[in-house]
N, CA, C and O atoms as a Tinker XYZ file with bonds, in Angstrom:
   532  protein
     1  N    -42.164000  105.765000   10.948000    73     2
     2  CA   -41.220000  104.374000   11.130000    64     1     3
     3  C    -40.746000  103.719000    9.940000    63     2     4     5
     4  O    -41.527000  104.026000    9.040000    81     3
     5  N    -39.753000  102.892000    9.462000    73     3     6
     6  CA   -39.373000  102.647000    8.351000    64     5     7
     7  C    -39.669000  101.375000    8.055000    63     6     8     9
     8  O    -39.023000  100.549000    8.700000    81     7
     9  N    -40.561000  100.896000    7.167000    73     7    10
    10  CA   -41.166000   99.526000    6.686000    64     9    11
    11  C    -40.504000   99.495000    5.211000    63    10    12    13
    12  O    -40.041000  100.432000    4.560000    81    11
    13  N    -40.611000   98.015000    4.865000    73    11    14
    14  CA   -40.510000   97.611000    3.278000    64    13    15
    15  C    -41.455000   98.790000    2.495000    63    14    16    17
    16  O    -40.908000   99.666000    1.827000    81    15
    17  N    -42.444000   98.742000    2.597000    73    15    18
    18  CA   -43.244000   99.705000    1.854000    64    17    19
    19  C    -42.681000  101.317000    1.457000    63    18    20    21
    20  O    -42.663000  101.880000    0.363000    81    19
    21  N    -42.285000  101.750000    2.672000    73    19    22
    22  CA   -42.150000  103.267000    2.469000    64    21    23
    23  C    -40.472000  103.406000    2.214000    63    22    24    25
    24  O    -40.030000  104.526000    1.957000    81    23
    25  N    -39.477000  102.149000    2.296000    73    23    26
    26  CA   -38.346000  102.512000    2.341000    64    25    27
    27  C    -37.512000  102.992000    1.414000    63    26    28    29
    28  O    -36.520000  103.631000    1.768000    81    27
    29  N    -37.672000  102.855000    0.635000    73    27    30
    30  CA   -37.293000  103.496000   -0.554000    64    29    31
    31  C    -37.558000  105.257000   -0.736000    63    30    32    33
    32  O    -36.598000  106.001000   -0.939000    81    31
    33  N    -39.009000  105.795000   -0.631000    73    31    34
    34  CA   -39.548000  107.225000   -0.545000    64    33    35
    35  C    -38.335000  107.667000    1.108000    63    34    36    37
    36  O    -37.621000  108.669000    1.150000    81    35
    37  N    -38.397000  107.033000    1.792000    73    35    38
    38  CA   -37.765000  107.549000    3.226000    64    37    39
    39  C    -36.382000  107.882000    2.475000    63    38    40    41
    40  O    -36.052000  109.021000    2.145000    81    39
    41  N    -35.573000  106.646000    2.242000    73    39    42
    42  CA   -34.056000  106.362000    1.975000    64    41    43
    43  C    -33.342000  107.659000    0.938000    63    42    44    45
    44  O    -32.189000  108.090000    0.942000    81    43
    45  N    -34.777000  108.144000   -0.098000    73    43    46
    46  CA   -34.230000  109.448000   -0.769000    64    45    47
    47  C    -33.954000  110.738000   -0.193000    63    46    48    49
    48  O    -33.231000  111.667000   -0.553000    81    47
    49  N    -35.049000  110.479000    1.231000    73    47    50
    50  CA   -34.735000  111.790000    2.207000    64    49    51
    51  C    -33.706000  111.607000    3.168000    63    50    52    53
    52  O    -33.486000  112.357000    4.119000    81    51
    53  N    -32.915000  110.288000    2.791000    73    51    54
    54  CA   -31.707000  110.410000    3.659000    64    53    55
    55  C    -32.296000  109.875000    4.860000    63    54    56    57
    56  O    -31.330000  109.718000    5.607000    81    55
    57  N    -33.578000  109.419000    5.610000    73    55    58
    58  CA   -34.340000  109.170000    6.414000    64    57    59
    59  C    -33.853000  110.185000    7.433000    63    58    60    61
    60  O    -33.220000  109.961000    8.464000    81    59
    61  N    -34.319000  111.476000    6.887000    73    59    62
    62  CA   -33.245000  112.865000    8.037000    64    61    63
    63  C    -34.776000  113.485000    8.576000    63    62    64    65
    64  O    -35.789000  112.885000    8.214000    81    63
    65  N    -34.865000  114.399000    9.232000    73    63    66
    66  CA   -35.471000  114.951000   10.051000    64    65    67
    67  C    -36.970000  115.227000    8.884000    63    66    68    69
    68  O    -38.132000  114.892000    9.114000    81    67
    69  N    -36.558000  115.764000    7.935000    73    67    70
    70  CA   -37.437000  116.185000    7.184000    64    69    71
    71  C    -38.595000  115.044000    6.899000    63    70    72    73
    72  O    -39.647000  115.548000    6.506000    81    71
    73  N    -38.606000  114.042000    6.982000    73    71    74
    74  CA   -39.443000  112.595000    6.879000    64    73    75
    75  C    -40.571000  112.614000    8.258000    63    74    76    77
    76  O    -41.693000  112.122000    8.135000    81    75
    77  N    -40.025000  113.354000    9.781000    73    75    78
    78  CA   -40.897000  113.679000   10.566000    64    77    79
    79  C    -41.904000  114.512000   10.117000    63    78    80    81
    80  O    -41.769000  115.698000    9.814000    81    79
    81  N    -42.930000  113.848000   10.083000    73    79    82
    82  CA   -44.326000  114.910000   10.241000    64    81    83
    83  C    -44.635000  114.732000   11.403000    63    82    84    85
    84  O    -44.154000  115.721000   11.957000    81    83
    85  N    -44.955000  114.337000   11.905000    73    83    86
    86  CA   -45.818000  114.218000   13.556000    64    85    87
    87  C    -44.581000  114.919000   14.581000    63    86    88    89
    88  O    -43.382000  114.847000   14.311000    81    87
    89  N    -45.072000  115.515000   15.645000    73    87    90
    90  CA   -44.340000  115.532000   16.726000    64    89    91
    91  C    -43.959000  114.530000   17.518000    63    90    92    93
    92  O    -44.476000  113.494000   17.100000    81    91
    93  N    -43.076000  114.277000   18.785000    73    91    94
    94  CA   -42.839000  113.245000   18.944000    64    93    95
    95  C    -43.486000  113.265000   20.489000    63    94    96    97
    96  O    -42.961000  113.600000   21.551000    81    95
    97  N    -44.587000  112.865000   20.248000    73    95    98
    98  CA   -45.578000  113.035000   21.296000    64    97    99
    99  C    -46.454000  111.279000   21.538000    63    98   100   101
   100  O    -46.492000  110.541000   20.554000    81    99
   101  N    -46.845000  110.979000   22.371000    73    99   102
   102  CA   -47.564000  109.458000   22.420000    64   101   103
   103  C    -48.442000  109.088000   21.679000    63   102   104   105
   104  O    -48.540000  107.976000   21.161000    81   103
   105  N    -49.542000  110.497000   21.511000    73   103   106
   106  CA   -50.559000  109.893000   20.965000    64   105   107
   107  C    -49.971000  109.710000   19.037000    63   106   108   109
   108  O    -50.587000  109.044000   18.205000    81   107
   109  N    -48.965000  110.325000   18.822000    73   107   110
   110  CA   -48.419000  109.592000   17.303000    64   109   111
   111  C    -47.567000  108.619000   17.732000    63   110   112   113
   112  O    -47.456000  107.773000   16.844000    81   111
   113  N    -47.099000  108.432000   18.425000    73   111   114
   114  CA   -46.039000  107.053000   18.566000    64   113   115
   115  C    -46.561000  105.918000   19.043000    63   114   116   117
   116  O    -45.983000  104.839000   18.910000    81   115
   117  N    -47.971000  106.085000   19.783000    73   115   118
   118  CA   -48.274000  104.433000   19.851000    64   117   119
   119  C    -49.259000  103.605000   18.918000    63   118   120   121
   120  O    -49.728000  102.473000   19.035000    81   119
   121  N    -49.428000  104.804000   17.739000    73   119   122
   122  CA   -49.771000  103.612000   16.783000    64   121   123
   123  C    -48.589000  103.126000   15.822000    63   122   124   125
   124  O    -48.605000  102.092000   15.154000    81   123
   125  N    -47.681000  103.958000   15.876000    73   123   126
   126  CA   -46.478000  103.307000   15.278000    64   125   127
   127  C    -45.685000  102.054000   16.041000    63   126   128   129
   128  O    -44.887000  101.143000   15.817000    81   127
   129  N    -46.073000  102.350000   16.560000    73   127   130
   130  CA   -45.613000  101.106000   17.568000    64   129   131
   131  C    -46.209000   99.988000   17.564000    63   130   132   133
   132  O    -45.620000   98.964000   17.912000    81   131
   133  N    -47.454000   99.991000   17.177000    73   131   134
   134  CA   -48.282000   98.960000   17.267000    64   133   135
   135  C    -48.529000   98.643000   15.978000    63   134   136   137
   136  O    -49.250000   97.663000   15.790000    81   135
   137  N    -48.181000   99.129000   15.201000    73   135   138
   138  CA   -47.584000   98.744000   13.262000    64   137   139
   139  C    -46.480000   98.011000   13.339000    63   138   140   141
   140  O    -46.206000   97.185000   12.468000    81   139
   141  N    -45.813000   98.204000   14.262000    73   139   142
   142  CA   -44.379000   97.610000   14.296000    64   141   143
   143  C    -44.621000   95.544000   14.229000    63   142   144   145
   144  O    -45.098000   94.701000   14.988000    81   143
   145  N    -44.013000   95.542000   12.962000    73   143   146
   146  CA   -43.887000   94.029000   12.381000    64   145   147
   147  C    -42.392000   93.651000   12.462000    63   146   148   149
   148  O    -41.563000   94.204000   11.738000    81   147
   149  N    -42.095000   92.785000   13.277000    73   147   150
   150  CA   -40.660000   92.231000   13.570000    64   149   151
   151  C    -39.901000   91.539000   12.040000    63   150   152   153
   152  O    -38.712000   91.650000   11.740000    81   151
   153  N    -40.790000   90.949000   11.372000    73   151   154
   154  CA   -40.142000   90.440000   10.102000    64   153   155
   155  C    -39.898000   91.070000    9.274000    63   154   156   157
   156  O    -38.873000   90.926000    8.608000    81   155
   157  N    -41.045000   92.237000    9.007000    73   155   158
   158  CA   -40.696000   93.767000    8.069000    64   157   159
   159  C    -39.384000   94.334000    8.606000    63   158   160   161
   160  O    -38.423000   94.702000    7.930000    81   159
   161  N    -39.503000   94.343000    9.934000    73   159   162
   162  CA   -38.407000   95.072000   10.705000    64   161   163
   163  C    -36.969000   94.609000    9.974000    63   162   164   165
   164  O    -36.070000   95.304000    9.499000    81   163
   165  N    -37.132000   92.977000   10.088000    73   163   166
   166  CA   -35.805000   91.900000    9.694000    64   165   167
   167  C    -35.457000   92.595000    8.031000    63   166   168   169
   168  O    -34.348000   93.034000    7.727000    81   167
   169  N    -36.579000   92.572000    7.152000    73   167   170
   170  CA   -36.450000   93.030000    5.713000    64   169   171
   171  C    -35.592000   93.959000    6.041000    63   170   172   173
   172  O    -34.370000   93.830000    5.979000    81   171
   173  N    -36.331000   95.168000    6.490000    73   171   174
   174  CA   -35.271000   96.567000    6.663000    64   173   175
   175  C    -34.088000   96.243000    6.834000    63   174   176   177
   176  O    -33.174000   96.567000    6.077000    81   175
   177  N    -33.980000   95.611000    7.780000    73   175   178
   178  CA   -32.429000   95.337000    8.438000    64   177   179
   179  C    -31.666000   95.040000    7.244000    63   178   180   181
   180  O    -30.902000   95.891000    6.789000    81   179
   181  N    -31.813000   93.832000    6.662000    73   179   182
   182  CA   -31.362000   93.115000    5.972000    64   181   183
   183  C    -31.185000   94.242000    4.366000    63   182   184   185
   184  O    -30.006000   94.330000    4.024000    81   183
   185  N    -32.014000   94.900000    3.603000    73   183   186
   186  CA   -32.080000   95.940000    2.756000    64   185   187
   187  C    -30.726000   96.862000    3.378000    63   186   188   189
   188  O    -29.657000   96.892000    2.770000    81   187
   189  N    -30.952000   97.598000    4.675000    73   187   190
   190  CA   -30.178000   98.636000    4.646000    64   189   191
   191  C    -28.619000   98.045000    4.825000    63   190   192   193
   192  O    -27.703000   98.806000    4.513000    81   191
   193  N    -28.305000   96.732000    5.310000    73   191   194
   194  CA   -26.951000   96.033000    5.059000    64   193   195
   195  C    -26.528000   95.999000    4.070000    63   194   196   197
   196  O    -25.385000   96.438000    3.942000    81   195
   197  N    -27.167000   95.518000    3.008000    73   195   198
   198  CA   -26.801000   95.271000    1.560000    64   197   199
   199  C    -26.503000   96.217000    0.892000    63   198   200   201
   200  O    -25.627000   96.199000    0.028000    81   199
   201  N    -27.455000   97.551000    1.314000    73   199   202
   202  CA   -27.265000   98.779000   -0.016000    64   201   203
   203  C    -26.436000   99.935000    0.938000    63   202   204   205
   204  O    -25.506000  100.671000    0.609000    81   203
   205  N    -26.870000   99.854000    1.743000    73   203   206
   206  CA   -26.392000  101.244000    2.756000    64   205   207
   207  C    -24.994000  100.662000    3.765000    63   206   208   209
   208  O    -23.987000  101.341000    3.968000    81   207
   209  N    -25.117000   99.921000    4.055000    73   207   210
   210  CA   -23.622000   99.052000    5.018000    64   209   211
   211  C    -22.523000   99.997000    4.283000    63   210   212   213
   212  O    -22.502000  100.693000    3.267000    81   211
   213  N    -21.638000   99.664000    5.310000    73   211   214
   214  CA   -19.997000  100.219000    5.028000    64   213   215
   215  C    -19.386000   99.625000    3.750000    63   214   216   217
   216  O    -18.852000  100.308000    2.876000    81   215
   217  N    -19.527000   98.153000    3.721000    73   215   218
   218  CA   -18.390000   97.418000    2.491000    64   217   219
   219  C    -19.152000   98.283000    1.412000    63   218   220   221
   220  O    -18.512000   99.125000    0.781000    81   219
   221  N    -20.738000   98.067000    1.140000    73   219   222
   222  CA   -21.189000   98.234000    0.089000    64   221   223
   223  C    -20.684000  100.087000   -0.371000    63   222   224   225
   224  O    -20.211000  100.319000   -1.484000    81   223
   225  N    -20.863000  101.057000    0.527000    73   223   226
   226  CA   -20.237000  102.221000    0.460000    64   225   227
   227  C    -18.609000  102.083000    0.274000    63   226   228   229
   228  O    -17.994000  102.806000   -0.510000    81   227
   229  N    -18.274000  101.547000    0.703000    73   227   230
   230  CA   -16.414000  101.574000    0.653000    64   229   231
   231  C    -16.257000  101.214000   -1.141000    63   230   232   233
   232  O    -15.666000  101.930000   -1.949000    81   231
   233  N    -16.928000   99.981000   -1.421000    73   231   234
   234  CA   -16.867000   99.493000   -2.941000    64   233   235
   235  C    -17.145000  100.667000   -4.127000    63   234   236   237
   236  O    -16.466000  100.792000   -5.146000    81   235
   237  N    -18.421000  101.579000   -3.709000    73   235   238
   238  CA   -18.939000  102.205000   -4.282000    64   237   239
   239  C    -17.774000  103.215000   -4.545000    63   238   240   241
   240  O    -17.186000  103.401000   -5.610000    81   239
   241  N    -17.587000  103.772000   -3.446000    73   239   242
   242  CA   -16.314000  105.151000   -3.313000    64   241   243
   243  C    -15.131000  104.549000   -4.162000    63   242   244   245
   244  O    -14.616000  105.247000   -5.036000    81   243
   245  N    -14.496000  102.704000   -3.820000    73   243   246
   246  CA   -13.576000  102.455000   -4.583000    64   245   247
   247  C    -13.525000  102.619000   -6.163000    63   246   248   249
   248  O    -12.611000  103.150000   -6.793000    81   247
   249  N    -14.902000  101.953000   -6.775000    73   247   250
   250  CA   -15.103000  101.764000   -8.081000    64   249   251
   251  C    -15.117000  103.436000   -8.810000    63   250   252   253
   252  O    -14.920000  103.606000  -10.013000    81   251
   253  N    -15.402000  104.652000   -7.770000    73   251   254
   254  CA   -15.978000  106.046000   -8.499000    64   253   255
   255  C    -14.417000  106.412000   -8.372000    63   254   256   257
   256  O    -14.078000  107.212000   -9.243000    81   255
   257  N    -13.160000  105.942000   -7.316000    73   255   258
   258  CA   -12.254000  106.402000   -7.598000    64   257   259
   259  C    -10.907000  106.138000   -8.744000    63   258   260   261
   260  O     -9.901000  106.658000   -9.225000    81   259
   261  N    -11.955000  104.638000   -8.745000    73   259   262
   262  CA   -10.855000  103.814000  -10.135000    64   261   263
   263  C    -11.024000  104.798000  -11.282000    63   262   264   265
   264  O    -10.214000  105.367000  -12.013000    81   263
   265  N    -12.275000  104.805000  -11.198000    73   263   266
   266  CA   -13.097000  105.645000  -12.771000    64   265   267
   267  C    -11.987000  106.843000  -13.002000    63   266   268   269
   268  O    -11.026000  107.064000  -13.738000    81   267
   269  N    -12.737000  107.509000  -11.875000    73   267   270
   270  CA   -11.983000  108.905000  -11.827000    64   269   271
   271  C    -10.154000  108.917000  -12.237000    63   270   272   273
   272  O     -9.752000  109.747000  -13.053000    81   271
   273  N     -9.361000  108.115000  -11.707000    73   271   274
   274  CA    -8.318000  107.705000  -11.776000    64   273   275
   275  C     -7.470000  107.200000  -13.104000    63   274   276   277
   276  O     -6.312000  107.364000  -13.486000    81   275
   277  N     -8.553000  106.549000  -13.580000    73   275   278
   278  CA    -8.554000  106.229000  -14.927000    64   277   279
   279  C     -8.610000  107.242000  -16.042000    63   278   280   281
   280  O     -7.677000  107.538000  -16.788000    81   279
   281  N    -10.139000  107.857000  -16.057000    73   279   282
   282  CA   -10.228000  108.990000  -16.615000    64   281   283
   283  C     -9.036000  109.976000  -17.128000    63   282   284   285
   284  O     -8.696000  110.211000  -18.288000    81   283
   285  N     -8.476000  110.507000  -15.838000    73   283   286
   286  CA    -7.536000  111.533000  -15.788000    64   285   287
   287  C     -6.177000  110.717000  -16.371000    63   286   288   289
   288  O     -5.186000  111.399000  -16.632000    81   287
   289  N     -6.133000  109.233000  -16.578000    73   287   290
   290  CA    -4.637000  108.849000  -17.359000    64   289   291
   291  C     -5.052000  109.308000  -18.549000    63   290   292   293
   292  O     -4.317000  110.002000  -19.251000    81   291
   293  N     -6.460000  108.918000  -18.950000    73   291   294
   294  CA    -6.482000  108.819000  -20.604000    64   293   295
   295  C     -5.896000  110.221000  -20.989000    63   294   296   297
   296  O     -5.012000  110.362000  -21.834000    81   295
   297  N     -6.794000  111.808000  -19.900000    73   295   298
   298  CA    -6.659000  113.081000  -20.616000    64   297   299
   299  C     -5.289000  113.475000  -20.397000    63   298   300   301
   300  O     -4.546000  112.955000  -19.565000    81   299
   301  N     -4.936000  114.578000  -21.312000    73   299   302
   302  CA    -3.804000  115.317000  -21.197000    64   301   303
   303  C     -4.076000  116.086000  -19.858000    63   302   304   305
   304  O     -5.273000  116.319000  -19.689000    81   303
   305  N     -3.284000  116.513000  -18.917000    73   303   306
   306  CA    -3.365000  117.135000  -17.968000    64   305   307
   307  C     -3.527000  118.767000  -18.329000    63   306   308   309
   308  O     -2.573000  119.285000  -18.909000    81   307
   309  N     -4.655000  119.571000  -18.024000    73   307   310
   310  CA    -4.708000  120.900000  -18.832000    64   309   311
   311  C     -4.429000  122.000000  -17.268000    63   310   312   313
   312  O     -5.313000  122.345000  -16.485000    81   311
   313  N     -3.531000  122.213000  -17.220000    73   311   314
   314  CA    -3.250000  122.954000  -15.524000    64   313   315
   315  C     -3.927000  124.080000  -15.523000    63   314   316   317
   316  O     -4.434000  124.444000  -14.462000    81   315
   317  N     -4.079000  124.863000  -16.695000    73   315   318
   318  CA    -4.561000  126.170000  -16.828000    64   317   319
   319  C     -6.282000  126.399000  -16.685000    63   318   320   321
   320  O     -6.753000  127.472000  -16.309000    81   319
   321  N     -6.913000  125.505000  -16.959000    73   319   322
   322  CA    -8.098000  125.156000  -16.829000    64   321   323
   323  C     -8.498000  124.484000  -15.203000    63   322   324   325
   324  O     -9.486000  124.690000  -14.498000    81   323
   325  N     -7.471000  123.747000  -15.010000    73   323   326
   326  CA    -7.652000  123.395000  -13.677000    64   325   327
   327  C     -7.274000  124.300000  -12.676000    63   326   328   329
   328  O     -7.969000  124.197000  -11.665000    81   327
   329  N     -6.435000  125.116000  -12.633000    73   327   330
   330  CA    -6.051000  126.755000  -12.052000    64   329   331
   331  C     -7.550000  127.565000  -12.005000    63   330   332   333
   332  O     -7.947000  128.070000  -10.955000    81   331
   333  N     -8.225000  127.620000  -13.097000    73   331   334
   334  CA    -9.159000  128.606000  -13.463000    64   333   335
   335  C    -10.368000  127.977000  -12.538000    63   334   336   337
   336  O    -11.085000  128.531000  -11.704000    81   335
   337  N    -10.319000  126.347000  -13.084000    73   335   338
   338  CA   -11.883000  125.871000  -12.028000    64   337   339
   339  C    -11.385000  125.752000  -10.320000    63   338   340   341
   340  O    -12.229000  125.778000   -9.424000    81   339
   341  N    -10.391000  125.663000  -10.134000    73   339   342
   342  CA   -10.041000  126.341000   -8.617000    64   341   343
   343  C    -10.599000  126.993000   -8.245000    63   342   344   345
   344  O    -11.559000  126.909000   -7.479000    81   343
   345  N     -9.806000  128.325000   -9.011000    73   343   346
   346  CA   -10.167000  129.766000   -8.537000    64   345   347
   347  C    -11.480000  130.066000   -8.670000    63   346   348   349
   348  O    -11.866000  130.529000   -7.596000    81   347
   349  N    -12.277000  130.031000   -9.398000    73   347   350
   350  CA   -13.474000  129.993000   -9.520000    64   349   351
   351  C    -14.352000  129.041000   -8.284000    63   350   352   353
   352  O    -15.335000  129.509000   -7.710000    81   351
   353  N    -13.917000  127.926000   -8.058000    73   351   354
   354  CA   -14.547000  127.189000   -7.035000    64   353   355
   355  C    -14.360000  127.730000   -5.711000    63   354   356   357
   356  O    -15.116000  127.453000   -4.780000    81   355
   357  N    -13.281000  128.562000   -5.605000    73   355   358
   358  CA   -12.516000  128.801000   -4.282000    64   357   359
   359  C    -13.593000  130.386000   -4.255000    63   358   360   361
   360  O    -14.262000  130.507000   -3.228000    81   359
   361  N    -13.711000  131.304000   -5.121000    73   359   362
   362  CA   -14.316000  132.689000   -5.310000    64   361   363
   363  C    -16.088000  132.139000   -4.728000    63   362   364   365
   364  O    -16.729000  132.684000   -3.830000    81   363
   365  N    -16.393000  131.311000   -5.304000    73   363   366
   366  CA   -18.041000  131.186000   -5.130000    64   365   367
   367  C    -18.154000  130.469000   -4.025000    63   366   368   369
   368  O    -19.210000  130.778000   -3.473000    81   367
   369  N    -17.339000  129.335000   -3.197000    73   367   370
   370  CA   -17.706000  128.782000   -1.957000    64   369   371
   371  C    -16.925000  129.371000   -0.842000    63   370   372   373
   372  O    -17.468000  128.943000    0.176000    81   371
   373  N    -16.203000  129.924000   -0.599000    73   371   374
   374  CA   -15.337000  130.506000    0.309000    64   373   375
   375  C    -15.767000  131.495000    0.535000    63   374   376   377
   376  O    -16.445000  131.537000    1.562000    81   375
   377  N    -15.635000  132.637000   -0.176000    73   375   378
   378  CA   -15.916000  134.317000   -0.329000    64   377   379
   379  C    -17.389000  134.209000    0.187000    63   378   380   381
   380  O    -17.710000  134.566000    1.321000    81   379
   381  N    -18.486000  133.558000   -0.968000    73   379   382
   382  CA   -19.647000  133.720000   -0.665000    64   381   383
   383  C    -20.302000  133.016000    0.643000    63   382   384   385
   384  O    -21.323000  133.431000    1.192000    81   383
   385  N    -19.825000  132.295000    0.903000    73   383   386
   386  CA   -20.371000  131.247000    2.365000    64   385   387
   387  C    -19.670000  132.162000    3.280000    63   386   388   389
   388  O    -19.786000  131.870000    4.470000    81   387
   389  N    -19.191000  132.874000    3.087000    73   387   390
   390  CA   -18.271000  133.438000    4.160000    64   389   391
   391  C    -18.641000  134.903000    4.738000    63   390   392   393
   392  O    -18.504000  135.285000    5.900000    81   391
   393  N    -19.054000  135.495000    3.829000    73   391   394
   394  CA   -19.750000  136.958000    3.660000    64   393   395
   395  C    -21.282000  136.719000    4.118000    63   394   396   397
   396  O    -21.788000  137.476000    4.946000    81   395
   397  N    -21.929000  135.759000    3.614000    73   395   398
   398  CA   -23.270000  136.135000    3.792000    64   397   399
   399  C    -23.949000  135.995000    5.408000    63   398   400   401
   400  O    -25.066000  136.445000    5.665000    81   399
   401  N    -23.159000  135.362000    6.340000    73   399   402
   402  CA   -23.164000  135.920000    7.577000    64   401   403
   403  C    -23.071000  136.927000    8.135000    63   402   404   405
   404  O    -23.856000  137.364000    8.976000    81   403
   405  N    -21.887000  137.534000    7.652000    73   403   406
   406  CA   -21.768000  138.716000    8.023000    64   405   407
   407  C    -22.245000  139.904000    7.386000    63   406   408   409
   408  O    -21.930000  141.015000    7.813000    81   407
   409  N    -23.222000  139.691000    6.071000    73   407   410
   410  CA   -24.335000  140.881000    5.411000    64   409   411
   411  C    -25.429000  141.028000    6.633000    63   410   412   413
   412  O    -25.830000  141.986000    7.294000    81   411
   413  N    -25.754000  139.455000    6.612000    73   411   414
   414  CA   -27.064000  139.203000    7.863000    64   413   415
   415  C    -27.055000  140.233000    9.440000    63   414   416   417
   416  O    -27.763000  141.019000   10.069000    81   415
   417  N    -25.977000  139.686000    9.474000    73   415   418
   418  CA   -25.254000  140.670000   10.732000    64   417   419
   419  C    -25.448000  142.150000   10.532000    63   418   420   421
   420  O    -26.068000  142.871000   11.313000    81   419
   421  N    -24.981000  142.462000    9.641000    73   419   422
   422  CA   -24.930000  144.071000    9.206000    64   421   423
   423  C    -26.479000  144.588000    8.950000    63   422   424   425
   424  O    -26.804000  145.726000    9.288000    81   423
   425  N    -27.145000  143.938000    8.506000    73   423   426
   426  CA   -28.995000  144.124000    8.320000    64   425   427
   427  C    -29.417000  144.277000    9.455000    63   426   428   429
   428  O    -29.933000  145.349000    9.773000    81   427
   429  N    -29.272000  143.013000   10.530000    73   427   430
   430  CA   -29.333000  143.182000   12.127000    64   429   431
   431  C    -29.019000  144.538000   12.827000    63   430   432   433
   432  O    -29.770000  144.972000   13.700000    81   431
   433  N    -27.864000  145.219000   12.416000    73   431   434
   434  CA   -27.276000  146.248000   12.839000    64   433   435
   435  C    -27.707000  147.269000   12.984000    63   434   436   437
   436  O    -27.878000  147.951000   13.994000    81   435
   437  N    -28.025000  147.518000   11.361000    73   435   438
   438  CA   -28.719000  148.490000   10.588000    64   437   439
   439  C    -30.329000  148.782000   11.469000    63   438   440   441
   440  O    -30.843000  149.899000   11.418000    81   439
   441  N    -30.900000  147.783000   12.141000    73   439   442
   442  CA   -32.129000  147.958000   12.082000    64   441   443
   443  C    -32.011000  148.228000   13.837000    63   442   444   445
   444  O    -33.115000  147.989000   14.325000    81   443
   445  N    -31.057000  148.628000   14.849000    73   443   446
   446  CA   -30.935000  149.269000   15.811000    64   445   447
   447  C    -31.324000  150.877000   15.863000    63   446   448   449
   448  O    -30.922000  151.785000   15.134000    81   447
   449  N    -32.256000  150.914000   16.991000    73   447   450
   450  CA   -32.795000  152.781000   16.298000    64   449   451
   451  C    -31.635000  153.639000   16.423000    63   450   452   453
   452  O    -30.534000  153.166000   16.702000    81   451
   453  N    -31.794000  154.685000   16.261000    73   451   454
   454  CA   -30.609000  155.800000   15.932000    64   453   455
   455  C    -29.491000  155.489000   15.740000    63   454   456   457
   456  O    -28.873000  156.177000   14.928000    81   455
   457  N    -28.904000  154.534000   16.288000    73   455   458
   458  CA   -27.284000  154.316000   15.709000    64   457   459
   459  C    -26.857000  153.031000   14.957000    63   458   460   461
   460  O    -25.702000  152.791000   14.604000    81   459
   461  N    -28.298000  151.967000   14.688000    73   459   462
   462  CA   -27.494000  151.354000   13.567000    64   461   463
   463  C    -27.327000  151.642000   12.491000    63   462   464   465
   464  O    -27.294000  150.601000   11.834000    81   463
   465  N    -27.147000  152.775000   11.670000    73   463   466
   466  CA   -26.861000  153.373000   10.422000    64   465   467
   467  C    -25.254000  153.428000   10.758000    63   466   468   469
   468  O    -24.375000  152.761000   10.213000    81   467
   469  N    -25.089000  154.536000   11.945000    73   467   470
   470  CA   -23.718000  154.787000   12.407000    64   469   471
   471  C    -22.916000  153.550000   12.853000    63   470   472   473
   472  O    -21.690000  153.571000   12.755000    81   471
   473  N    -23.401000  152.741000   13.218000    73   471   474
   474  CA   -22.524000  151.780000   13.377000    64   473   475
   475  C    -21.929000  150.826000   11.907000    63   474   476   477
   476  O    -20.817000  150.476000   11.511000    81   475
   477  N    -23.182000  150.680000   11.467000    73   475   478
   478  CA   -22.844000  149.808000   10.315000    64   477   479
   479  C    -22.025000  150.369000    9.404000    63   478   480   481
   480  O    -21.243000  149.654000    8.777000    81   479
   481  N    -22.085000  151.699000    9.202000    73   479   482
   482  CA   -20.980000  152.283000    8.364000    64   481   483
   483  C    -19.501000  152.453000    8.687000    63   482   484   485
   484  O    -18.469000  152.356000    8.022000    81   483
   485  N    -19.793000  152.758000   10.017000    73   483   486
   486  CA   -18.056000  152.347000   11.030000    64   485   487
   487  C    -17.624000  150.950000   10.735000    63   486   488   489
   488  O    -16.481000  150.737000   10.333000    81   487
   489  N    -18.220000  150.287000   10.861000    73   487   490
   490  CA   -18.147000  148.688000   10.635000    64   489   491
   491  C    -17.178000  148.505000    9.308000    63   490   492   493
   492  O    -16.059000  148.027000    9.122000    81   491
   493  N    -18.568000  149.367000    8.166000    73   491   494
   494  CA   -18.002000  148.874000    6.680000    64   493   495
   495  C    -16.465000  149.579000    6.338000    63   494   496   497
   496  O    -15.826000  149.097000    5.402000    81   495
   497  N    -15.887000  150.732000    7.118000    73   495   498
   498  CA   -14.931000  151.482000    7.030000    64   497   499
   499  C    -13.950000  150.988000    7.969000    63   498   500   501
   500  O    -12.897000  151.621000    8.039000    81   499
   501  N    -14.137000  149.762000    8.855000    73   499   502
   502  CA   -12.932000  149.621000    9.509000    64   501   503
   503  C    -13.146000  148.659000    9.035000    63   502   504   505
   504  O    -12.196000  148.098000    9.581000    81   503
   505  N    -13.841000  147.425000    8.105000    73   503   506
   506  CA   -13.403000  146.260000    7.343000    64   505   507
   507  C    -12.451000  146.853000    6.268000    63   506   508   509
   508  O    -11.295000  146.461000    6.109000    81   507
   509  N    -12.982000  147.730000    5.623000    73   507   510
   510  CA   -12.227000  148.250000    4.350000    64   509   511
   511  C    -10.508000  148.652000    4.820000    63   510   512   513
   512  O     -9.580000  148.388000    4.056000    81   511
   513  N    -10.309000  149.267000    6.077000    73   511   514
   514  CA    -9.165000  149.611000    6.376000    64   513   515
   515  C     -7.973000  148.211000    6.708000    63   514   516   517
   516  O     -6.757000  148.048000    6.606000    81   515
   517  N     -9.055000  147.467000    7.108000    73   515   518
   518  CA    -8.525000  146.266000    7.763000    64   517   519
   519  C     -7.779000  145.222000    6.357000    63   518   520   521
   520  O     -6.776000  144.509000    6.378000    81   519
   521  N     -8.575000  145.462000    5.438000    73   519   522
   522  CA    -8.444000  144.576000    4.420000    64   521   523
   523  C     -7.018000  145.712000    3.409000    63   522   524   525
   524  O     -6.525000  144.989000    2.543000    81   523
   525  N     -6.698000  146.433000    3.397000    73   523   526
   526  CA    -5.734000  147.227000    3.214000    64   525   527
   527  C     -4.260000  146.446000    3.342000    63   526   528   529
   528  O     -3.518000  146.038000    2.449000    81   527
   529  N     -4.100000  146.387000    5.023000    73   527   530
   530  CA    -3.355000  145.864000    5.558000    64   529   531
   531  C     -2.655000  144.799000    5.308000    63   530   532
   532  O     -1.831000  144.395000    6.129000    81   531
């Protein structure tokens, strides 16, 4: 349960699944429900609205974009550096992220008794031929 006391810690974890330490069972939920304090819940609600509401988030994004646009206006464009950075980004995230699941599948295929290595070899050869086309 989010309270005024644990708000900051739970917010740094984005109030996500990582904060759940107990299974969702009555024996764990009943004490949390008994611990509920409507006045504290109102304070938490107000804090969320002030710090994490849509209006505050939009204002932070607007401020960030404004600062970036202003910084870009004050710097001469370096198209070569931009292209190198874009290429590096695409190589790192596009290829690397896409190839990892394929590698995991190939590892599982190789573990198939008797025929796994043959299937993996055939798959690699097929992929090589497809990439040449």
